N, C-alpha and C positions, 0 to 999 in steps of 0.2 A: 783452598778446600771448599767444596761445594757442599752445602748441607741442605737436605730436602726438608720439605714442610713436615713429615712425620717424625724426622729426627728432632727437628726444633721443638715439636709438641712434647717430646720426652725430655729435652735439654733443659727446658725452662724451669720445671719444678726441681730438677737435680741441682741446677745452677745455684738456685736459692739456697738449698740445703747445704751445699759444699762452701758456699762463702761464709756461712755461720761457724764452720769449724776452723780451729787453729790450723796453721800450716803444718805442724807436727803430726796431727791426727788425720789430715786430708788424704795423705797417700793411701793409708790403710782403707779409708772409706771408698777411694777409687777402685782399690783391688776388689772390694765387695761389689761395687757397681759393674766391673768387668765380667763378673761371674754371670750376670743376668742380661747385661747389654754390652757385649764385646765391642760393637761398632761405636758406642756412645763414649766409653771410657776415654779413648785416645784424644777424642775431640775436646772433652772436659778438660783434660790435663793440659792441653795447649791453651785453652781459655784461661785457665787459672794462672799459667805462667805469664800470659799477656797481661792479665789483671794485675798481678803483683808488680810487674815492671812499670806498668802505667801509673799505679798509685804511688810507687816509690818517687816517681818524678812529678807527681802532683797534677796530671793531666788527665784524670780518669773521670768519666761520667758513669755513674753507678746505677742507673735504672735505664733499660736492663742493665744490671751491674756488669755483666759481660755481654758482649754481642758477638756474632760471628766475625771472624777476621774479615776486613773490608774486601768485598767481592770486586771483580773487574767492573769497570763503569758500565752502567746501563745506557749511557748515551755516547754519542760520537761527534767529532768535529763536524759542523755544518748541519747538525740536526736542528729542526725548527721546532720551538715549543711556544705555543701561542703566537705572540707577535715577536718572538726573539730567536735569533740564529746563534748557536753555541760556537764560540771561537777559542776558548781556552779553559781547561779545568782549573779551578782555584783551590778546591779542597774537598774532602770527604769526611762526614761524621757519622755518628750513630743514626741519625734521622735521615740523611741523604746526601746529595752532592751539591756543590756550589760551582757553577761556571761563570766565566766572563762571557757576556753575550751582547750582540747588537740588536737594538730595536729596529725592525724593518717594516713596520706597518705605515710609515710615511708620516705619522702624526708629529714625531719629533725624532731628531738624530741624536742618539746617545748610547753609551755603553752601560750595562747594568750587571750587577752581581745576581744571577738568577739561581735561586734556591729550588732544588728539586728533590722532593722526598722519595726514596727508593723503598722504604719500609712501607709506604702507604698502602701498597697493594697486597701486602701480607698481614699486617697488623693493624686493626682499626683504630687502636690507641694512638699510633704514630700519625695517622691521617687526621685524627682530631686535634692532636696537639700541633699539627701543622697549621690547621685552620685557626686555631687559637693564635698562633703567632701573627698570622694575617690580620686578625681583628686587633690584636694589641698594637701592632705597629702603625695601623691606620690612624689610631688616635694620638700618636706622639709626633708632635712638630717641634722641633728644637734644633738649633744649629750644631749642637754636640751629640745628636742621635742620627744615625744613618736613616735616611728617608725611605718609605715604601712608596714605590711609583705605581705598581700594578700588582694584581692578583688575579688568579683564575684557574681554570681546569681545561687542559688540552685533551679532548676525547680521543684524537687520532692516535696518541701514544698509549692508549689503555690496552693492558693485557687481558684484563678479565671484566671490563666493561664499566669500570668506576671512574675512568679518566685519569690523567696525570696532573696533579695540582702543581702550581708554581707560584713564587713570590719573585717579583722584580724589585731588587733593592738598590739603593744608591751604591755605586762601585767607589770604594774608598782606596786610593793609593797611599798607604801609610805604613808604619811600622808599630809593632805592639809597643805600649806604653814603656815597659822596662828597657827594651832595646833603644827606643828613642832617647830617653833621658841619659842613658849611658854613653850612646854614640855622641851625644850633643855636649857631654860633660856639664850638665846643667847643675848649677848651685842648688843648695838647700831651698832657698827662697824661689828660685826659678821653678824648681820641681813642685813647690807648694802651689804657686800660681797656675801652672798646668794642671795640677791635681784638683784645683777648685773648678775647673771646667767639667771634670768627671762628676764632681758634686752636684753642679748645676743641672747636668744632664739626668742624674738620678733623682734630684728633687723634682724635675719636671715630670718624670714618669710616676712618682709617687703622688703628686698633685692629681694625676689622671688615674689614681688607684691602681697603679700596676707596680708590682714587686719584681725586680729582675731575677733574682735568686741565683745568679751565676757570674757575679761580677768577678772578673779576674783580668790581669794584664793582657791576655792574648784576646779578650773580647773588647779591648779599649786601644784603638789605633790612633796614631798621631800623624797628620799630614805634614808635608814638607814645610808648610808655613806655620807649623805649631797649632793646629787646630785639631782638638780632641774629637774622635767620633766613637760613640758607644754603640756596640753591636749586639746582635743575637738576644732578642727577647723571646726566643722560641720556647722557653721553659719558665716564663714568667707567670706569676699567679695574680689574678684579680683579687684585690682585697676584699671587695663586697661580694664574693661568689658563694659564701657559706649559705646553706639553707637548712632550716630546722628538720629534724627528722620526722615530725608530725605532718609535713606538707603532703596534701593528697591531690592537688590539682595536676593536670597534665604539665602545666607550665612548671610547677614545683618540681615534679618528677624530672623534668629536663634539666632544672638547675642542680638537682641531686646528682644526676648523672655527670654534669660538668665538674661537680665538687669531687665525685669519686675519680674522675681523670686527673684532676690536680693532685689527689691524694697518691694516685698511682704513680704520677710524676714527681712526687714530693721528695724522692731521693735522687732526682737528677741533679747532679751537682758536681763540682771539683772539690775533693776532700780538702786540699790545701787551702782553699778559700771559703770552705763552708762553715756556717754558724753552728753551735752545739745543737740548736733546735732542728736543724736539718737532718742531723744524724740520728737524733732520738725520735724523730717523727712527731714532734711538738708543732704547735701552730706557727706558720710562716707569716711574718709581718714586715713592715718597713725596717724594723730593727735587724731583720736578717741581712739586709743590704749595708746596713750601717756597720755590722761586724765585718763583712768581706771588704768594705772600704777601709776599716782599721787595718786589716792584714795587708791591703795594697799599700797603704801609707807607711806601714812598718817597713816593708820591702823597699819602698822608695827612698826612705831616710837611711836605713842602715845597710842596705844591700844583702840582708839576711831574712830568712823566714823567721817568724815567732815561735815555730816549733822545733824542738830539739831533734826529733826524729827526722825531720826534713833537712836540718842543718848537717846531721850526721849521715845523710844518704840512707836512712833506713825507712821502712814502711811506716806511714802515719796511720795509726790505728785510731778507731772511734773512741776508744777509752782515753787515749792521749789527748785527743782534741776536746773532749767534754770535761775531763777531770784534771788535766795538768795545768797548773797556775801559769798564767802568762808573765814571763820575766819582763822587768823594766827594760825597754829597748837600749838605753844608753849604758846598761850594766853588761851587755853582751861584749864578746871579745871582737870588737870592730877592727877592721883591716886598714892599713895604709893604702891599699889599692882602692877601697871603697871610698876613702876620704878623698883621694886625688880625682876620682871620677865626679866628685862633688865640689871641686874647686878648692879643697883644703889641703894643707901640707901634711897631715898625718892623722892617725886614728884618735889621738887625744883631742884635737880640735873637732873632729866629727862627734865624739862623745859629749864634748861640751855644747856643740850646737843642738844636739838632740835633748840633752838633759834638761828637765824641768818642763817647759810648756808642751813640747811635742811628745815627751813621754806621757804626760797627763792626757793629751788628746787621743794617742793611740790606745792608751789602757782604757779610757772611758768607752771608746768605740768597740773595744773587744772584751767587754764584760761578758761573763758566762750567761748571766741572767739578762734576758732581753730588756727588761724594764729599767735596769740600771745603766744602759747604754744612753747615748744622745736620743732625745725624744724625736728627733727628725734630722734628715740629712742637712736641712737648712741651719739647725742649731750647730751641727759639727762644722759646717762651712763658716758660720759666724765666728767660732773659736779659731779656726784657721786664719781667717782675716785679722782677727784681733791679734794674733801672734806676729803676723806680717807687719801690722800697723804699730807693733810695740806696746799694745794695750794687754791688760791682764785677761788670760783665758778663763772661762768659766769652769773648766774642768779641774782647775787647781783650787785648793783651798785658799780663801782670801786671807792669809796671814799678813800682818803689817810688814813683815820683812819682804815678802814677795811683792806686795803692792808698792812699797816704796822703791824696790829695785826696778820695777817697770817704769816708775815715775822718772827715776834718775836716768834710765836708759833713754827715755824720750827727750830729756832735757839736760844733757850732759854739760854743755857750756855755761848755762845759767847756774847749774848747781855747783860747778867749780868756782865760778866767779863769786858766788855768795856763800861758799862753804864756811869761811871763818865767821861771817856775821850771823850765820844761822846755827853755829855750833852750840849755843847756849840754849836754844829752843827746840833742838832737833827732836827731842823726844815728844815734846808736845805737838809739833808739826806732823811727826809721823802718825801720832794718834788722830790728829785732825784729818790727815789724809786717809787714814783707815776709815773714819766715819764718813767721809765724803764718798769714798769708793763704795762703801755699803750702800749709801743712799743712790749713788749712780747705778749699782748693780740691780737694786730694786726697781728703779725706774726703767732700766733697760729690759728687765724681765717683764714688766708691765707693757712696755713699748713692743716687745717682741711678741708677747701674746696677742696684742691688739693687731700687730702687723700680719700675724699668723691668720687670724680670723679674717681680716681684710683680704688677704691673698686667697684663702680658701673660698671665701664667698664669691670673689671675682672669678676664680677658676671654674666654679660650679656654674655661674650664670653666664659665662662668656666662653671659655675654653671647652669645657664638658659639653654645654648645650650646643654650641655651633658644630660639634662633632656629630650630634644625633638630630640636629634640627630637621633635616629633610630625610631622614632614614625611616623607611617604612617599618612599622612595628615598635616604634620607640616610646609610645605614650606611656608604658609602665615606668620606663626610666625617667621620663619627665615628671611623673608624678612624685617619685622618690626625690628627684632633683628639686622640686617646688617645697617639699616638706623641710629638707635640710637647708636649702638656701634661704627660706623664710627666716628660720631661727637665727642664722648668721646675720642677716640684715636687720633683724630686730635688735640684736645684740649691739651692732655697730651704730644703729640710729639712737640708741639710748645714751650714748656719750653726751655729757653735758656740754662739751665744746666741739663743735663741728666746724673745721675750717671749710673754705669754699670748694677746695679741690675735693674734699671727701664728699661734701654735699652733692657735687655734680656726679661723682662716681657712684653714690648710693642711688641718686635719682635714675641714672641709666640702668642700674641693677633692677630697680623696682619697676621700670618700664619693661625690662626683659621678662621679669617675673610675671607681670600682667599679661603679657603676650602668651606665656605659657599657660597660665590660669584660664584664659578665655578671651583675651583681646585680640589675638591674631585670627585671621579669616581662615587659616587651614591647619594649624598645629596648636591645639589647645586640649586641655582635659576637661572642659565643659563647665567652668565656674565663673560665668561672667560678672556676678556681683562681687566676688572677691577680686577680679581683675579690676573693676571700677575702683575699689578701695586702694588698690596698689598704685593705679595711675594718680589718685588723688594725693597719695602720699608722696609721690614723685614731685607733683606741682608744689606741695607743702615745702619741700626741701629746696626747690629751685627758685621759687618766687623772691625770697628775701635777698638773693644775690643777683636777681635780674634788675634791681633798681640801684640807682647810683648811690643812695643812702641807705637802703633797706627799709625806709620809712615812708616812701612815696612811690608813685607809679612811673616816675620818669625814667626812661630806658637807658641803661649804660651801654653805649655803642660799642664798648669793648668786649661785651659779653654775647658774642655771637653764638657760641656753642650753646650757652644757656638758653637763649631765645629759640635756637634750633631745637633743643630738647623740649621746651614748652610747647612749641607748635606741634610737636609730634605727640606729646601727651593729651593736649586738647583735642586733636584729630581723633586719636584712638577712643577717648572718652565719647565724643560725639558719636562715632560708629557703634559703641557699646550701648549708648542710650537709645539709638534707633532699634537695636535689637531687643532692648528691654522695654520698648514702647513709650520711652520718655522723648517724644519727638520735639516739643518746645525747647527742652533743655538741650537736646542735640543741636539744634539750630544756633544757640548761644555758644555752645563749645566750639562748634566749626567756625564760627565768626572770630572767636579769640585765637584759634589755630591760624587763620589767615592773617589776623594782625601781627603775630609774632613772626610768621614766616615772611612777611612783607618787610619787617625790620631786618631779617637776616639778609635778604636780597639786596637791600639797600647799602650793605657794608662792603668794604673792599674785599673781605674774606669770602664773599659768596662764591659757591661753586656751581658748575652745571647742574649737579643734583639738587642743589638748593632751589635752582629756578624751576626745575621740573616739579619739585614738591610744591612750590607755591601755585603752580598751574593746577595741580591735583586737588589741593585743599580749597582753591577757589572754586572749582568745579563742585567739590563735594558740598560746600556751602550753598551754592546756588540751586544745587538739586534738592536740598533740604528746603530751601525757600520755595522751590517750585511746588513741592509737596505740600507745604503749609498752605500756600495760596491757591493751590490745584490749578496752576497755570502751566500747560505744557509747553507754551512758547518760551518761557524762561529756561526750561530744561533743554529745548533744541538749541537756543542761542548759546547757553553755557558750554554745551558739549562741543559745538562747532568752534567756539573760541579756544577751548582746551586743546582739541586735536590740532588746530592750525598753530597754536603756540609751540607744542611740542615737535611738530613736523619742521617748524622753523629752526628749533634748537638742534634737531637731528642733523641738519646741514653741516654744523660745526664738527660733529663727531658721529659719523654714520654707523660706527661699530660699537658705540658704547652700549653695554648690555643693560645697565640700569635704564637708560633712556629708551631702549628698544622695548624692554619689559613694561615700562609704564606707557609707552605708545599702544602696545598690544591691549593693555587694560583700557585705555581710552576708546580704542576701536571697538571693544566688546561692548563698553558702556554706550557708545554711540549706536551700536546696533540694537541694544535693548530699548533705547528711547525711540528710534524709527520704528522698530517691531510693535511698540505698544502705543503708538502715537494716535491710533485710530484711523489713520489714513492708509487704505489698502495699497496705494501706490508706493508706500514708503517701505513695504517688506522686502521687495528686491534689493533695495539699496541697503537695508539692514543686512541682508545675506552677504553682500560685498564687504561690508565692514567686519563681519564675523570671519570670513574667509581671510582678510587681510591680517587679522589678530591670530589666526590659526597658523599661517605661514611662519610668523615671527616664533610662536610658542613651540611649534614643532621643531624648528631649528634649534631651540634651547634643549629640548629632549634628546635630540641626536647627539649633542654635545655632553650632555650629563644624563644618561639613560636611567640612573638609579636615584634621581632627584624626584621625591614625591610631590613637591610643590609644583614643578614644571609639569609632570603628568597630570596633576588636578587641573591645572590651567588649560591644558589641551582638551581634557574631556568636558570641561565647562563649555568650551566653544562648540564641540560637537553637540552637546546638549541644546545649546541656544540655536544652532543651525536646524537641528531636528524639530524643534518647536516651531520655528518659522516656516519651514517647508510644510509642516502640518497645517499651519494656518493658511497657507496658499493652495492646500488640497493635493500637494505632491507627496503622498504618503509613502511611496517607495523610497524617495530620497530622505524623508523624515526618519523612517524606521531605520535606515542605513546608519545615519548619525547618531540616533538615539540608542541603538543597540550597541554602538562602539562606545558611547559615553557610559552606558550602564555596565557593560562588561569591564571597562577600565576602573570604574568606581568601586565596583564589587571587590575587584582584586586588591585595590588599595585598603578598603575597609576591612577585608578578611585578614589582611597582613598585619593590621593594627586595630584589633577589636575594641581597645580601650580608648581609641580616639573618637570622641563624641561628635566632633565636627565631620569626621568621615561618615559616621553613621547617619548624621543629618543630611550629608550630600547624597548618600545612597538612596534615602527616601525620596529625594527631589528627582533623581534620575529615573528610579523605578515608577514614580507617579508620572513623569513626563511620558515615559514609554507606554504606560497603561493607558493614558488619555489618548495617545496617537493610535494605539491599537483598537480602541473602541471607536474613535472617528473612522478608522480604516474598515471597520466592521468585523475585526477578528475578536469576537467575545471571548473565546476560550483563552487566547494569549493575554488579553487584557485582565481577565479574572486572576490568572496566575501571577501576572506582575503585581497586581494589587494586593493579593493575599500574601505575596512574599514581602511586600512593604510593610503590611500590617504585622507580620511576625517580628520584624525587626523593631517596629515601634514597641511592641509588648516587651521586647528584651531590653529596652532602655531603662535607666534608672528613673525614679519619679521626677526628680529635678529637671532632667533632660527632656522628659515628655511635656513638662509645663512650659518650655521655651516656646515663644510665640510661633516661630518658624516651624517647628515640629508639630505643634498643636494644629497649625492650620493645614500642614501636609496631610495629618491624620484625618481631619474632617474631609479634605478633598478625596481621600481614598475611598470614604464611604459614599461620597457623591459619586464617584466612578463606579462602585459596585452597584449603586442604585440605577445609574444609567445604563450598565450592561444589562441588568434585569429588565428595565423598562424597554430597552431597544430590542431585546430578544423577544419580549412579549409582542411586539409589533410584527415580528416575522411569522408568528403562529396564530393567526386570527381565529382559525377553525378548531384549535386544540384548547377547549375551554378549561379543563383542569390545570394544564401545564401553564396556560396564559395567566390564569388566576394566581398560580404560585409565584410566577415571575412578578406580578404587580405587587403582591404582598411583600415580596423581597425588596423590590424597588421602593416601596412606602416606608420599609423598616429602615433601610440604609439612609434614605433621605432624612428620616426623622432623627437619626443618630447625629448626622452632619449638622442638621438645623439645631439641635439642642446644644451641640458643642460651640456653635456660633452664639447662640443665645446666652449661654453661660458666661461668655466673654464680654457681654454687651455693656456691663457696668464698668468694664475696665477703662482707664484713660485712653483717649485718642482711638476709640473704636471707630473705624472708618465707615463712611456712608457705603462704600463698595460692599462691606460686609453686611450692612442693613439691607442692601439690594439683594445680596445673596440669600438672606433669610426670607425675604419676600418672594423670591423665585422659588425656594424650596415649598413654601406654603402654597404657591400656585400649583406647582407640579403635584404636591400631595393631594390638593384638591381635584386635580384632573384624574389622578390615579383612583380616588375614591369614587368618582363619577364612573370611571370604567369598571370598578369592581361591582357598583351597584348595577350597572347595565347587565354584567355577566350573571349577576344573581337573579336579576329579573328573567333573563332567558332561560336559566335553569329551572325556574318556577313555573 
């Protein structure tokens, strides 16, 4: 049956109304519909019949609660979608089709499950939901979750110009969970061990703030080697997606739109495995998945659905799901057939195996009120593990009888041997055991809470951050991550006793936090002072365990990783101190970093990366020494030594990405030193070094085109090349490179407006471009570039404007504006009024730049170069005043 778009527009509202009616009254309602829409009524009648049949068997997705009967495929064998050729249809759903496909782009040879939405070209909500699945799957990396290999849009297949999206997923050859366990006749314990893989996968998704919302056996495949694979996060809901109704910004409005989409999809579910809050429209949380996991566990253990209607092959109503109390699983009429499939002789044995612990776990997971279920999937997994180990499960009340029975179950032989001897004191022993169990339970609850906080802190700082680290536009997410991770780290650090493992773990987390706050050169939220405190906190955690006794400075040779972390901390502190103008302190910090790095490379555990790191840190220390002594010879020697050392290491592994990345950085540093050495003959050599670095960095961007760090490195080399060509007077080449750098940096900054490092970088590229345009005589272009840079400065928060690098750039912008006006005045010697206006502008801009420098003169480490700049401004203003006086004399 082919349904036209106008027909579907009528069907949608009628569909919703008809589903709200009882089956007994729906036919009369359809007769009324037929009077006004004779062509629509038969279609609706077929849809309702399909709906009732699907819901009876528990396989219905309910939004749209009915969809048109599946059309013939939109695709054909041999079609190419993106980099994939279709070879076999695997399935068809409400959202689209899934095909087995070969990847044919030559990057890798593999088969994938290619998901192709067919509704996307008719309903925008489906297209957005498909994009949601792509974003969610990209975040999830777990052995029990089907991986996302690729995602994109093939414009060639577009019918109306918006393209055909696709997801290339890991192709899983397996059987649904229920079929697999029955086919293998797995025992109760074997099923539970397999089920724990499902729990582990779901817990991983929850740690990444993702709720599946449609967990069911058909979405859980088991491979031939017994490995679980969780599928289909296409209707998952991001936990942190809600936005307040008062939000007014464009960003907030976009989030609200996303929330409305989630709400529109909020009834997408399979009724048989849905939680009560899904059918009532209440808030969806991780507890929703806990409920579905309880239903799945019920079926795995008993072979029956927890719902009477489903067991009796009747339609499962929403009222039955929300109001009907869940029966104790072991109280059902279990069958001998189900028992045999579980390796038991009969139904009585199956009832006995489920009675007690498993009853309690299932019933707790399936509580109608979400708050009364397990607080997390991890907590549920912990109870399943306890049952398998013979320990008490927390879902059961801790009566002495129960605790004693679990104790006896774990210690049968000793209990039988000592039964007569213990008979007289059994009552007291049981009570003592009860008291002990209570204490153990309290301690385990505290340990579980601590473990949860520790796991969440690590997940935020490492798993979540690594997913967004080089993602353009992710600074807002980093700000939220910093706020939450800081709280968890403070809570963990406050523990009175920190073992060495936790100290190291916390130190690494604090270093990662500092990098996001302001310690990293490309991805930070612009808070260098807070970053400095975080690095110092990391050093405070590491120092006690870097010594053999904790009370002296003797290095423990077995603490390689600790020394490695200390070297990294001191290096980052040194770089921050340079940015904050604490130059003497920076040299001391960099010296400490080299000391620790040297200790690492002296151990048998040293890696190639450690050796490269020592070269870099030694170079950084020598550069700071060269700056303090104002001796360029030290700088030239140190960079030559560093480049030679890394090139020698490259011979061992020419394709090592870390080594190549560091070599590109050293080439760039070499170019800077040669360019700024004062020797004009060194500038062509500097260009060669920049170009060598650019070759390496462009290769990285080709391999990872969405990596913003790689993009930033490439444009940094273009910027350096442009400035060097400008020094040589080759303005055509200079403007080519500076224009490319500026365009790329503007694109990065506009995609991530909250990234203050990017905003600072834009100022540098615009300033370099403006200076080159001025030198080339293009005054109009130079003014436009400079004014664009000043507008961006004005938009920065006050703290960011006070950073030395930003402040210096702003002063240079006023210097450029003054230079433009003064240069233009020289081109119009006979236009007295216009020339006077230009000279006044030049004097004003030079005055602003000079005052900015003078205001910083009292700051520590104010350089002689800046003093020279002030003197130059005073001289230029004096010359302008003389020219203004001359013009005045001529006029009079």
